[in-house]
All heavy atoms as a GROMACS GRO file, in nm:
protein
  564
    1PRO      N    1   0.080  -0.122   0.000
    1PRO     CA    2   0.000   0.000   0.000
    1PRO      C    3   0.084   0.129   0.000
    1PRO      O    4   0.043   0.228  -0.055
    1PRO     CB    5  -0.083  -0.011   0.127
    1PRO     CG    6  -0.086  -0.156   0.160
    1PRO     CD    7   0.043  -0.212   0.106
    2ALA      N    8   0.200   0.127   0.061
    2ALA     CA    9   0.283   0.248   0.067
    2ALA      C   10   0.331   0.290  -0.071
    2ALA      O   11   0.354   0.408  -0.096
    2ALA     CB   12   0.401   0.225   0.160
    3ASP      N   13   0.346   0.194  -0.162
    3ASP     CA   14   0.394   0.224  -0.297
    3ASP      C   15   0.281   0.255  -0.396
    3ASP      O   16   0.308   0.293  -0.508
    3ASP     CB   17   0.476   0.107  -0.352
    3ASP     CG   18   0.604   0.088  -0.274
    3ASP    OD1   19   0.655   0.186  -0.218
    3ASP    OD2   20   0.651  -0.027  -0.268
    4TYR      N   21   0.158   0.236  -0.353
    4TYR     CA   22   0.045   0.256  -0.443
    4TYR      C   23   0.009   0.404  -0.452
    4TYR      O   24  -0.002   0.472  -0.352
    4TYR     CB   25  -0.077   0.176  -0.394
    4TYR     CG   26  -0.192   0.179  -0.490
    4TYR    CD1   27  -0.193   0.098  -0.602
    4TYR    CD2   28  -0.299   0.265  -0.469
    4TYR    CE1   29  -0.299   0.100  -0.691
    4TYR    CE2   30  -0.405   0.269  -0.558
    4TYR     CZ   31  -0.404   0.187  -0.668
    4TYR     OH   32  -0.508   0.191  -0.757
    5ASP      N   33  -0.007   0.453  -0.574
    5ASP     CA   34  -0.042   0.594  -0.596
    5ASP      C   35  -0.194   0.606  -0.609
    5ASP      O   36  -0.250   0.582  -0.715
    5ASP     CB   37   0.027   0.646  -0.722
    5ASP     CG   38   0.001   0.792  -0.749
    5ASP    OD1   39  -0.070   0.858  -0.669
    5ASP    OD2   40   0.051   0.843  -0.850
    6PHE      N   41  -0.259   0.643  -0.500
    6PHE     CA   42  -0.405   0.654  -0.500
    6PHE      C   43  -0.454   0.768  -0.590
    6PHE      O   44  -0.571   0.772  -0.627
    6PHE     CB   45  -0.456   0.675  -0.357
    6PHE     CG   46  -0.449   0.551  -0.274
    6PHE    CD1   47  -0.340   0.528  -0.192
    6PHE    CD2   48  -0.550   0.457  -0.278
    6PHE    CE1   49  -0.333   0.412  -0.115
    6PHE    CE2   50  -0.543   0.340  -0.202
    6PHE     CZ   51  -0.434   0.318  -0.121
    7ASP      N   52  -0.368   0.862  -0.623
    7ASP     CA   53  -0.407   0.976  -0.704
    7ASP      C   54  -0.370   0.960  -0.852
    7ASP      O   55  -0.389   1.052  -0.931
    7ASP     CB   56  -0.341   1.104  -0.651
    7ASP     CG   57  -0.390   1.141  -0.513
    7ASP    OD1   58  -0.497   1.091  -0.472
    7ASP    OD2   59  -0.322   1.219  -0.446
    8PHE      N   60  -0.318   0.845  -0.890
    8PHE     CA   61  -0.273   0.824  -1.028
    8PHE      C   62  -0.382   0.854  -1.130
    8PHE      O   63  -0.360   0.930  -1.225
    8PHE     CB   64  -0.220   0.682  -1.048
    8PHE     CG   65  -0.184   0.653  -1.192
    8PHE    CD1   66  -0.066   0.701  -1.246
    8PHE    CD2   67  -0.270   0.583  -1.274
    8PHE    CE1   68  -0.034   0.677  -1.378
    8PHE    CE2   69  -0.240   0.559  -1.407
    8PHE     CZ   70  -0.121   0.606  -1.460
    9ALA      N   71  -0.497   0.794  -1.114
    9ALA     CA   72  -0.605   0.813  -1.212
    9ALA      C   73  -0.646   0.960  -1.221
    9ALA      O   74  -0.667   1.012  -1.332
    9ALA     CB   75  -0.726   0.726  -1.176
   10GLN      N   76  -0.653   1.025  -1.108
   10GLN     CA   77  -0.690   1.167  -1.105
   10GLN      C   78  -0.588   1.252  -1.181
   10GLN      O   79  -0.623   1.336  -1.262
   10GLN     CB   80  -0.698   1.213  -0.959
   10GLN     CG   81  -0.774   1.337  -0.936
   10GLN     CD   82  -0.924   1.312  -0.931
   10GLN    OE1   83  -0.971   1.198  -0.932
   10GLN    NE2   84  -0.999   1.417  -0.927
   11HIS      N   85  -0.460   1.228  -1.155
   11HIS     CA   86  -0.353   1.304  -1.222
   11HIS      C   87  -0.347   1.271  -1.371
   11HIS      O   88  -0.328   1.361  -1.454
   11HIS     CB   89  -0.218   1.276  -1.156
   11HIS     CG   90  -0.207   1.331  -1.019
   11HIS    ND1   91  -0.189   1.465  -0.993
   11HIS    CD2   92  -0.213   1.270  -0.898
   11HIS    CE1   93  -0.183   1.484  -0.862
   11HIS    NE2   94  -0.199   1.367  -0.803
   12GLU      N   95  -0.363   1.145  -1.404
   12GLU     CA   96  -0.358   1.105  -1.544
   12GLU      C   97  -0.472   1.168  -1.623
   12GLU      O   98  -0.451   1.221  -1.733
   12GLU     CB   99  -0.365   0.951  -1.553
   12GLU     CG  100  -0.346   0.896  -1.691
   12GLU     CD  101  -0.205   0.914  -1.746
   12GLU    OE1  102  -0.110   0.937  -1.668
   12GLU    OE2  103  -0.190   0.906  -1.869
   13LEU      N  104  -0.591   1.164  -1.570
   13LEU     CA  105  -0.705   1.225  -1.638
   13LEU      C  106  -0.684   1.375  -1.654
   13LEU      O  107  -0.705   1.430  -1.762
   13LEU     CB  108  -0.834   1.198  -1.562
   13LEU     CG  109  -0.961   1.260  -1.620
   13LEU    CD1  110  -0.987   1.209  -1.761
   13LEU    CD2  111  -1.080   1.230  -1.530
   14GLY      N  112  -0.641   1.443  -1.548
   14GLY     CA  113  -0.616   1.586  -1.556
   14GLY      C  114  -0.511   1.620  -1.659
   14GLY      O  115  -0.526   1.716  -1.736
   15SER      N  116  -0.404   1.542  -1.664
   15SER     CA  117  -0.297   1.565  -1.762
   15SER      C  118  -0.349   1.549  -1.905
   15SER      O  119  -0.317   1.628  -1.993
   15SER     CB  120  -0.182   1.468  -1.740
   15SER     OG  121  -0.120   1.493  -1.617
   16ARG      N  122  -0.428   1.447  -1.926
   16ARG     CA  123  -0.480   1.423  -2.061
   16ARG      C  124  -0.581   1.530  -2.104
   16ARG      O  125  -0.583   1.571  -2.220
   16ARG     CB  126  -0.542   1.284  -2.070
   16ARG     CG  127  -0.437   1.175  -2.064
   16ARG     CD  128  -0.497   1.038  -2.067
   16ARG     NE  129  -0.394   0.938  -2.051
   16ARG     CZ  130  -0.386   0.827  -2.125
   16ARG    NH1  131  -0.477   0.803  -2.216
   16ARG    NH2  132  -0.289   0.742  -2.103
   17LEU      N  133  -0.664   1.573  -2.011
   17LEU     CA  134  -0.758   1.680  -2.043
   17LEU      C  135  -0.684   1.810  -2.074
   17LEU      O  136  -0.718   1.880  -2.170
   17LEU     CB  137  -0.857   1.700  -1.928
   17LEU     CG  138  -0.956   1.587  -1.905
   17LEU    CD1  139  -1.032   1.608  -1.775
   17LEU    CD2  140  -1.052   1.574  -2.022
   18THR      N  141  -0.583   1.841  -1.996
   18THR     CA  142  -0.503   1.960  -2.021
   18THR      C  143  -0.433   1.950  -2.156
   18THR      O  144  -0.433   2.046  -2.234
   18THR     CB  145  -0.399   1.980  -1.908
   18THR    OG1  146  -0.470   1.998  -1.785
   18THR    CG2  147  -0.312   2.101  -1.933
   19ALA      N  148  -0.374   1.836  -2.186
   19ALA     CA  149  -0.305   1.817  -2.314
   19ALA      C  150  -0.399   1.832  -2.432
   19ALA      O  151  -0.359   1.880  -2.539
   19ALA     CB  152  -0.238   1.679  -2.317
   20ALA      N  153  -0.525   1.794  -2.413
   20ALA     CA  154  -0.625   1.805  -2.518
   20ALA      C  155  -0.694   1.942  -2.517
   20ALA      O  156  -0.788   1.965  -2.592
   20ALA     CB  157  -0.729   1.695  -2.505
   21ASP      N  158  -0.647   2.031  -2.430
   21ASP     CA  159  -0.703   2.166  -2.416
   21ASP      C  160  -0.853   2.161  -2.382
   21ASP      O  161  -0.933   2.237  -2.436
   21ASP     CB  162  -0.678   2.248  -2.543
   21ASP     CG  163  -0.691   2.397  -2.516
   21ASP    OD1  164  -0.668   2.440  -2.401
   21ASP    OD2  165  -0.726   2.472  -2.609
   22ILE      N  166  -0.888   2.072  -2.291
   22ILE     CA  167  -1.025   2.058  -2.245
   22ILE      C  168  -1.033   2.117  -2.104
   22ILE      O  169  -0.962   2.074  -2.014
   22ILE     CB  170  -1.070   1.911  -2.244
   22ILE    CG1  171  -1.068   1.855  -2.386
   22ILE    CG2  172  -1.209   1.897  -2.181
   22ILE    CD1  173  -1.093   1.706  -2.395
   23ALA      N  174  -1.119   2.216  -2.088
   23ALA     CA  175  -1.136   2.280  -1.957
   23ALA      C  176  -1.193   2.178  -1.859
   23ALA      O  177  -1.283   2.100  -1.893
   23ALA     CB  178  -1.230   2.400  -1.969
   24HIS      N  179  -1.140   2.177  -1.739
   24HIS     CA  180  -1.187   2.083  -1.636
   24HIS      C  181  -1.154   2.138  -1.499
   24HIS      O  182  -1.070   2.226  -1.483
   24HIS     CB  183  -1.122   1.945  -1.655
   24HIS     CG  184  -0.973   1.948  -1.643
   24HIS    ND1  185  -0.892   1.993  -1.745
   24HIS    CD2  186  -0.890   1.914  -1.541
   24HIS    CE1  187  -0.766   1.986  -1.707
   24HIS    NE2  188  -0.762   1.938  -1.582
   25VAL      N  189  -1.224   2.086  -1.401
   25VAL     CA  190  -1.198   2.124  -1.262
   25VAL      C  191  -1.186   1.996  -1.180
   25VAL      O  192  -1.262   1.902  -1.198
   25VAL     CB  193  -1.309   2.217  -1.207
   25VAL    CG1  194  -1.445   2.151  -1.209
   25VAL    CG2  195  -1.276   2.266  -1.069
   26ASP      N  196  -1.086   1.994  -1.093
   26ASP     CA  197  -1.062   1.878  -1.006
   26ASP      C  198  -1.116   1.909  -0.867
   26ASP      O  199  -1.067   1.999  -0.799
   26ASP     CB  200  -0.911   1.852  -1.001
   26ASP     CG  201  -0.875   1.726  -0.923
   26ASP    OD1  202  -0.967   1.662  -0.867
   26ASP    OD2  203  -0.756   1.694  -0.919
   27LEU      N  204  -1.218   1.838  -0.826
   27LEU     CA  205  -1.280   1.861  -0.695
   27LEU      C  206  -1.204   1.795  -0.581
   27LEU      O  207  -1.227   1.828  -0.465
   27LEU     CB  208  -1.424   1.808  -0.696
   27LEU     CG  209  -1.520   1.873  -0.795
   27LEU    CD1  210  -1.654   1.801  -0.792
   27LEU    CD2  211  -1.537   2.020  -0.765
   28LEU      N  212  -1.114   1.703  -0.613
   28LEU     CA  213  -1.047   1.625  -0.509
   28LEU      C  214  -0.975   1.710  -0.404
   28LEU      O  215  -0.994   1.687  -0.285
   28LEU     CB  216  -0.952   1.523  -0.571
   28LEU     CG  217  -0.886   1.427  -0.474
   28LEU    CD1  218  -0.989   1.347  -0.394
   28LEU    CD2  219  -0.793   1.333  -0.550
   29PRO      N  220  -0.895   1.809  -0.443
   29PRO     CA  221  -0.826   1.887  -0.339
   29PRO      C  222  -0.923   1.958  -0.242
   29PRO      O  223  -0.903   1.956  -0.121
   29PRO     CB  224  -0.744   1.989  -0.418
   29PRO     CG  225  -0.723   1.926  -0.551
   29PRO     CD  226  -0.849   1.847  -0.577
   30ALA      N  227  -1.028   2.016  -0.295
   30ALA     CA  228  -1.125   2.085  -0.210
   30ALA      C  229  -1.197   1.986  -0.119
   30ALA      O  230  -1.221   2.014  -0.001
   30ALA     CB  231  -1.226   2.161  -0.296
   31PHE      N  232  -1.232   1.869  -0.173
   31PHE     CA  233  -1.300   1.769  -0.092
   31PHE      C  234  -1.208   1.714   0.017
   31PHE      O  235  -1.252   1.693   0.130
   31PHE     CB  236  -1.354   1.656  -0.180
   31PHE     CG  237  -1.496   1.678  -0.224
   31PHE    CD1  238  -1.528   1.782  -0.309
   31PHE    CD2  239  -1.596   1.596  -0.179
   31PHE    CE1  240  -1.658   1.804  -0.349
   31PHE    CE2  241  -1.728   1.617  -0.218
   31PHE     CZ  242  -1.759   1.722  -0.304
   32ARG      N  243  -1.083   1.693  -0.016
   32ARG     CA  244  -0.989   1.644   0.086
   32ARG      C  245  -0.972   1.745   0.199
   32ARG      O  246  -0.969   1.708   0.316
   32ARG     CB  247  -0.854   1.613   0.024
   32ARG     CG  248  -0.851   1.480  -0.043
   32ARG     CD  249  -0.711   1.438  -0.077
   32ARG     NE  250  -0.712   1.302  -0.129
   32ARG     CZ  251  -0.627   1.259  -0.218
   32ARG    NH1  252  -0.534   1.337  -0.265
   32ARG    NH2  253  -0.633   1.134  -0.260
   33GLU      N  254  -0.960   1.871   0.162
   33GLU     CA  255  -0.942   1.974   0.265
   33GLU      C  256  -1.066   1.986   0.353
   33GLU      O  257  -1.058   1.991   0.475
   33GLU     CB  258  -0.912   2.109   0.200
   33GLU     CG  259  -0.889   2.220   0.300
   33GLU     CD  260  -0.859   2.353   0.235
   33GLU    OE1  261  -0.815   2.356   0.118
   33GLU    OE2  262  -0.881   2.455   0.302
   34ALA      N  263  -1.183   1.989   0.291
   34ALA     CA  264  -1.308   2.006   0.366
   34ALA      C  265  -1.342   1.882   0.449
   34ALA      O  266  -1.404   1.893   0.554
   34ALA     CB  267  -1.423   2.038   0.271
   35ALA      N  268  -1.300   1.766   0.403
   35ALA     CA  269  -1.334   1.642   0.473
   35ALA      C  270  -1.271   1.634   0.612
   35ALA      O  271  -1.318   1.557   0.696
   35ALA     CB  272  -1.291   1.522   0.390
   36THR      N  273  -1.168   1.713   0.636
   36THR     CA  274  -1.109   1.714   0.770
   36THR      C  275  -1.197   1.789   0.869
   36THR      O  276  -1.180   1.775   0.989
   36THR     CB  277  -0.968   1.779   0.768
   36THR    OG1  278  -0.980   1.915   0.729
   36THR    CG2  279  -0.875   1.705   0.676
   37LYS      N  280  -1.293   1.868   0.817
   37LYS     CA  281  -1.378   1.951   0.903
   37LYS      C  282  -1.521   1.899   0.912
   37LYS      O  283  -1.590   1.923   1.010
   37LYS     CB  284  -1.381   2.094   0.849
   37LYS     CG  285  -1.244   2.157   0.840
   37LYS     CD  286  -1.250   2.288   0.765
   37LYS     CE  287  -1.111   2.330   0.725
   37LYS     NZ  288  -1.098   2.366   0.588
   38GLU      N  289  -1.567   1.832   0.807
   38GLU     CA  290  -1.707   1.787   0.805
   38GLU      C  291  -1.724   1.667   0.713
   38GLU      O  292  -1.641   1.642   0.627
   38GLU     CB  293  -1.798   1.902   0.759
   38GLU     CG  294  -1.773   1.946   0.616
   38GLU     CD  295  -1.863   2.061   0.574
   38GLU    OE1  296  -1.984   2.052   0.593
   38GLU    OE2  297  -1.809   2.160   0.522
   39SER      N  298  -1.835   1.599   0.728
   39SER     CA  299  -1.867   1.487   0.641
   39SER      C  300  -1.927   1.541   0.512
   39SER      O  301  -2.011   1.631   0.512
   39SER     CB  302  -1.969   1.396   0.710
   39SER     OG  303  -2.011   1.295   0.622
   40LEU      N  304  -1.884   1.487   0.400
   40LEU     CA  305  -1.930   1.533   0.269
   40LEU      C  306  -2.010   1.427   0.194
   40LEU      O  307  -2.060   1.453   0.087
   40LEU     CB  308  -1.811   1.576   0.183
   40LEU     CG  309  -1.725   1.687   0.243
   40LEU    CD1  310  -1.599   1.707   0.160
   40LEU    CD2  311  -1.804   1.816   0.254
   41TYR      N  312  -2.020   1.310   0.254
   41TYR     CA  313  -2.088   1.199   0.187
   41TYR      C  314  -2.202   1.146   0.273
   41TYR      O  315  -2.199   1.153   0.395
   41TYR     CB  316  -1.988   1.085   0.160
   41TYR     CG  317  -1.882   1.126   0.060
   41TYR    CD1  318  -1.763   1.184   0.101
   41TYR    CD2  319  -1.904   1.109  -0.076
   41TYR    CE1  320  -1.666   1.223   0.010
   41TYR    CE2  321  -1.809   1.148  -0.169
   41TYR     CZ  322  -1.690   1.204  -0.124
   41TYR     OH  323  -1.596   1.244  -0.216
   42ALA      N  324  -2.300   1.089   0.203
   42ALA     CA  325  -2.412   1.026   0.274
   42ALA      C  326  -2.357   0.908   0.354
   42ALA      O  327  -2.257   0.847   0.317
   42ALA     CB  328  -2.517   0.978   0.174
   43ARG      N  329  -2.421   0.878   0.462
   43ARG     CA  330  -2.377   0.769   0.549
   43ARG      C  331  -2.381   0.635   0.476
   43ARG      O  332  -2.480   0.603   0.410
   43ARG     CB  333  -2.470   0.763   0.669
   43ARG     CG  334  -2.397   0.740   0.795
   43ARG     CD  335  -2.490   0.748   0.910
   43ARG     NE  336  -2.434   0.652   1.004
   43ARG     CZ  337  -2.480   0.628   1.120
   43ARG    NH1  338  -2.589   0.690   1.160
   43ARG    NH2  339  -2.423   0.543   1.198
   44ARG      N  340  -2.271   0.560   0.483
   44ARG     CA  341  -2.259   0.429   0.418
   44ARG      C  342  -2.295   0.437   0.269
   44ARG      O  343  -2.362   0.348   0.215
   44ARG     CB  344  -2.345   0.326   0.489
   44ARG     CG  345  -2.297   0.294   0.629
   44ARG     CD  346  -2.374   0.182   0.692
   44ARG     NE  347  -2.515   0.210   0.713
   44ARG     CZ  348  -2.565   0.274   0.818
   44ARG    NH1  349  -2.485   0.317   0.913
   44ARG    NH2  350  -2.693   0.296   0.829
   45ASP      N  351  -2.248   0.545   0.205
   45ASP     CA  352  -2.281   0.568   0.065
   45ASP      C  353  -2.170   0.652   0.003
   45ASP      O  354  -2.098   0.721   0.073
   45ASP     CB  355  -2.415   0.644   0.058
   45ASP     CG  356  -2.480   0.640  -0.079
   45ASP    OD1  357  -2.411   0.607  -0.178
   45ASP    OD2  358  -2.599   0.670  -0.088
   46THR      N  359  -2.156   0.647  -0.127
   46THR     CA  360  -2.054   0.728  -0.195
   46THR      C  361  -2.112   0.855  -0.256
   46THR      O  362  -2.040   0.930  -0.320
   46THR     CB  363  -1.986   0.647  -0.306
   46THR    OG1  364  -2.086   0.602  -0.399
   46THR    CG2  365  -1.912   0.527  -0.250
   47HIS      N  366  -2.241   0.880  -0.236
   47HIS     CA  367  -2.303   1.000  -0.289
   47HIS      C  368  -2.280   1.118  -0.193
   47HIS      O  369  -2.273   1.100  -0.072
   47HIS     CB  370  -2.454   0.979  -0.309
   47HIS     CG  371  -2.483   0.880  -0.416
   47HIS    ND1  372  -2.496   0.745  -0.388
   47HIS    CD2  373  -2.499   0.894  -0.549
   47HIS    CE1  374  -2.521   0.681  -0.501
   47HIS    NE2  375  -2.522   0.768  -0.600
   48TRP      N  376  -2.270   1.237  -0.251
   48TRP     CA  377  -2.251   1.356  -0.168
   48TRP      C  378  -2.375   1.384  -0.085
   48TRP      O  379  -2.488   1.367  -0.131
   48TRP     CB  380  -2.226   1.478  -0.254
   48TRP     CG  381  -2.104   1.470  -0.340
   48TRP    CD1  382  -1.987   1.403  -0.314
   48TRP    CD2  383  -2.085   1.534  -0.467
   48TRP    NE1  384  -1.898   1.421  -0.416
   48TRP    CE2  385  -1.956   1.501  -0.511
   48TRP    CE3  386  -2.165   1.613  -0.547
   48TRP    CZ2  387  -1.904   1.546  -0.632
   48TRP    CZ3  388  -2.113   1.659  -0.667
   48TRP    CH2  389  -1.984   1.625  -0.708
   49ASN      N  390  -2.355   1.431   0.035
   49ASN     CA  391  -2.464   1.481   0.116
   49ASN      C  392  -2.482   1.629   0.082
   49ASN      O  393  -2.413   1.682  -0.007
   49ASN     CB  394  -2.437   1.456   0.265
   49ASN     CG  395  -2.318   1.534   0.318
   49ASN    OD1  396  -2.272   1.631   0.259
   49ASN    ND2  397  -2.266   1.490   0.432
   50PRO      N  398  -2.575   1.702   0.146
   50PRO     CA  399  -2.593   1.844   0.113
   50PRO      C  400  -2.464   1.927   0.125
   50PRO      O  401  -2.440   2.017   0.044
   50PRO     CB  402  -2.701   1.890   0.211
   50PRO     CG  403  -2.784   1.768   0.232
   50PRO     CD  404  -2.683   1.655   0.237
   51SER      N  405  -2.380   1.896   0.222
   51SER     CA  406  -2.254   1.970   0.237
   51SER      C  407  -2.160   1.943   0.119
   51SER      O  408  -2.094   2.034   0.068
   51SER     CB  409  -2.183   1.933   0.367
   51SER     OG  410  -2.258   1.974   0.478
   52GLY      N  411  -2.154   1.818   0.076
   52GLY     CA  412  -2.070   1.783  -0.039
   52GLY      C  413  -2.122   1.846  -0.166
   52GLY      O  414  -2.044   1.895  -0.249
   53THR      N  415  -2.253   1.846  -0.184
   53THR     CA  416  -2.313   1.909  -0.301
   53THR      C  417  -2.285   2.059  -0.303
   53THR      O  418  -2.251   2.115  -0.408
   53THR     CB  419  -2.465   1.883  -0.304
   53THR    OG1  420  -2.486   1.741  -0.303
   53THR    CG2  421  -2.530   1.943  -0.426
   54ALA      N  422  -2.297   2.123  -0.188
   54ALA     CA  423  -2.270   2.267  -0.179
   54ALA      C  424  -2.124   2.298  -0.210
   54ALA      O  425  -2.093   2.395  -0.280
   54ALA     CB  426  -2.308   2.319  -0.041
   55LEU      N  427  -2.033   2.215  -0.160
   55LEU     CA  428  -1.891   2.237  -0.188
   55LEU      C  429  -1.862   2.220  -0.337
   55LEU      O  430  -1.793   2.303  -0.397
   55LEU     CB  431  -1.805   2.140  -0.106
   55LEU     CG  432  -1.655   2.147  -0.132
   55LEU    CD1  433  -1.601   2.286  -0.101
   55LEU    CD2  434  -1.582   2.041  -0.052
   56ALA      N  435  -1.915   2.115  -0.398
   56ALA     CA  436  -1.894   2.093  -0.541
   56ALA      C  437  -1.950   2.211  -0.621
   56ALA      O  438  -1.884   2.260  -0.713
   56ALA     CB  439  -1.961   1.963  -0.585
   57ALA      N  440  -2.068   2.258  -0.585
   57ALA     CA  441  -2.129   2.372  -0.655
   57ALA      C  442  -2.042   2.496  -0.643
   57ALA      O  443  -2.024   2.570  -0.740
   57ALA     CB  444  -2.269   2.399  -0.600
   58LYS      N  445  -1.987   2.521  -0.525
   58LYS     CA  446  -1.902   2.638  -0.505
   58LYS      C  447  -1.774   2.629  -0.588
   58LYS      O  448  -1.736   2.724  -0.657
   58LYS     CB  449  -1.867   2.656  -0.358
   58LYS     CG  450  -1.779   2.779  -0.336
   58LYS     CD  451  -1.739   2.798  -0.194
   58LYS     CE  452  -1.651   2.918  -0.171
   58LYS     NZ  453  -1.584   2.979  -0.282
   59VAL      N  454  -1.707   2.514  -0.583
   59VAL     CA  455  -1.581   2.498  -0.657
   59VAL      C  456  -1.606   2.509  -0.807
   59VAL      O  457  -1.533   2.578  -0.879
   59VAL     CB  458  -1.513   2.364  -0.621
   59VAL    CG1  459  -1.393   2.338  -0.710
   59VAL    CG2  460  -1.472   2.363  -0.474
   60ILE      N  461  -1.710   2.443  -0.856
   60ILE     CA  462  -1.742   2.449  -0.999
   60ILE      C  463  -1.784   2.591  -1.038
   60ILE      O  464  -1.741   2.643  -1.141
   60ILE     CB  465  -1.852   2.347  -1.035
   60ILE    CG1  466  -1.796   2.205  -1.017
   60ILE    CG2  467  -1.901   2.368  -1.178
   60ILE    CD1  468  -1.902   2.096  -1.022
   61GLY      N  469  -1.866   2.654  -0.955
   61GLY     CA  470  -1.908   2.792  -0.983
   61GLY      C  471  -1.791   2.888  -0.988
   61GLY      O  472  -1.781   2.970  -1.080
   62ASP      N  473  -1.700   2.876  -0.892
   62ASP     CA  474  -1.580   2.962  -0.891
   62ASP      C  475  -1.497   2.939  -1.017
   62ASP      O  476  -1.445   3.034  -1.076
   62ASP     CB  477  -1.494   2.935  -0.767
   62ASP     CG  478  -1.559   2.982  -0.638
   62ASP    OD1  479  -1.660   3.057  -0.644
   62ASP    OD2  480  -1.508   2.944  -0.530
   63TYR      N  481  -1.485   2.814  -1.058
   63TYR     CA  482  -1.408   2.782  -1.178
   63TYR      C  483  -1.474   2.842  -1.303
   63TYR      O  484  -1.407   2.900  -1.387
   63TYR     CB  485  -1.394   2.630  -1.193
   63TYR     CG  486  -1.319   2.590  -1.315
   63TYR    CD1  487  -1.181   2.609  -1.324
   63TYR    CD2  488  -1.383   2.533  -1.424
   63TYR    CE1  489  -1.111   2.573  -1.438
   63TYR    CE2  490  -1.314   2.497  -1.537
   63TYR     CZ  491  -1.178   2.516  -1.544
   63TYR     OH  492  -1.110   2.481  -1.657
   64LEU      N  493  -1.606   2.829  -1.313
   64LEU     CA  494  -1.677   2.885  -1.429
   64LEU      C  495  -1.664   3.037  -1.433
   64LEU      O  496  -1.645   3.095  -1.541
   64LEU     CB  497  -1.824   2.842  -1.427
   64LEU     CG  498  -1.848   2.693  -1.450
   64LEU    CD1  499  -1.996   2.660  -1.432
   64LEU    CD2  500  -1.799   2.652  -1.588
   65VAL      N  501  -1.673   3.102  -1.320
   65VAL     CA  502  -1.655   3.248  -1.314
   65VAL      C  503  -1.515   3.285  -1.361
   65VAL      O  504  -1.497   3.379  -1.439
   65VAL     CB  505  -1.683   3.302  -1.172
   65VAL    CG1  506  -1.636   3.446  -1.157
   65VAL    CG2  507  -1.832   3.291  -1.140
   66SER      N  508  -1.414   3.209  -1.318
   66SER     CA  509  -1.277   3.239  -1.360
   66SER      C  510  -1.261   3.221  -1.512
   66SER      O  511  -1.190   3.297  -1.576
   66SER     CB  512  -1.175   3.155  -1.284
   66SER     OG  513  -1.176   3.021  -1.328
   67LEU      N  514  -1.329   3.120  -1.569
   67LEU     CA  515  -1.324   3.102  -1.714
   67LEU      C  516  -1.388   3.219  -1.786
   67LEU      O  517  -1.336   3.269  -1.887
   67LEU     CB  518  -1.395   2.972  -1.755
   67LEU     CG  519  -1.324   2.841  -1.731
   67LEU    CD1  520  -1.412   2.725  -1.778
   67LEU    CD2  521  -1.190   2.836  -1.800
   68LEU      N  522  -1.502   3.263  -1.737
   68LEU     CA  523  -1.571   3.375  -1.800
   68LEU      C  524  -1.488   3.504  -1.791
   68LEU      O  525  -1.479   3.579  -1.889
   68LEU     CB  526  -1.708   3.396  -1.734
   68LEU     CG  527  -1.812   3.287  -1.763
   68LEU    CD1  528  -1.937   3.311  -1.678
   68LEU    CD2  529  -1.847   3.284  -1.910
   69LYS      N  530  -1.426   3.526  -1.678
   69LYS     CA  531  -1.343   3.647  -1.662
   69LYS      C  532  -1.222   3.642  -1.752
   69LYS      O  533  -1.179   3.746  -1.803
   69LYS     CB  534  -1.300   3.663  -1.516
   69LYS     CG  535  -1.411   3.708  -1.426
   69LYS     CD  536  -1.361   3.726  -1.283
   69LYS     CE  537  -1.471   3.776  -1.193
   69LYS     NZ  538  -1.426   3.792  -1.054
   70SER      N  539  -1.165   3.526  -1.772
   70SER     CA  540  -1.046   3.515  -1.856
   70SER      C  541  -1.077   3.533  -2.004
   70SER      O  542  -0.988   3.558  -2.084
   70SER     CB  543  -0.976   3.381  -1.833
   70SER     OG  544  -1.052   3.274  -1.888
   71GLN      N  545  -1.204   3.521  -2.043
   71GLN     CA  546  -1.241   3.535  -2.183
   71GLN      C  547  -1.285   3.677  -2.218
   71GLN      O  548  -1.323   3.704  -2.330
   71GLN     CB  549  -1.351   3.435  -2.218
   71GLN     CG  550  -1.301   3.293  -2.208
   71GLN     CD  551  -1.394   3.194  -2.272
   71GLN    OE1  552  -1.496   3.228  -2.328
   71GLN    NE2  553  -1.358   3.068  -2.264
   72ARG      N  554  -1.279   3.767  -2.121
   72ARG     CA  555  -1.319   3.906  -2.148
   72ARG      C  556  -1.211   3.980  -2.217
   72ARG      O  557  -1.099   3.962  -2.216
   72ARG     CB  558  -1.354   3.976  -2.019
   72ARG     CG  559  -1.485   3.927  -1.964
   72ARG     CD  560  -1.523   4.006  -1.844
   72ARG     NE  561  -1.645   3.950  -1.789
   72ARG     CZ  562  -1.699   3.992  -1.680
   72ARG    NH1  563  -1.646   4.090  -1.612
   72ARG    NH2  564  -1.808   3.938  -1.636
   0.00000   0.00000   0.00000
């Protein structure tokens, strides 16, 4: 387990999207940071709870605003 890269798929996908010039946002860093303070998932489930949904909406919204501002 110490040698296993749990973030490999995330990094690989991000690299490929960037190389293809496809706009994308990675929610993982924000979710990892927030998860130390609160639960973001439904109990015994992999779906976001209201806090997780709100965090995703904020991160995605902030990213979309930054894209719109950069195109002005």
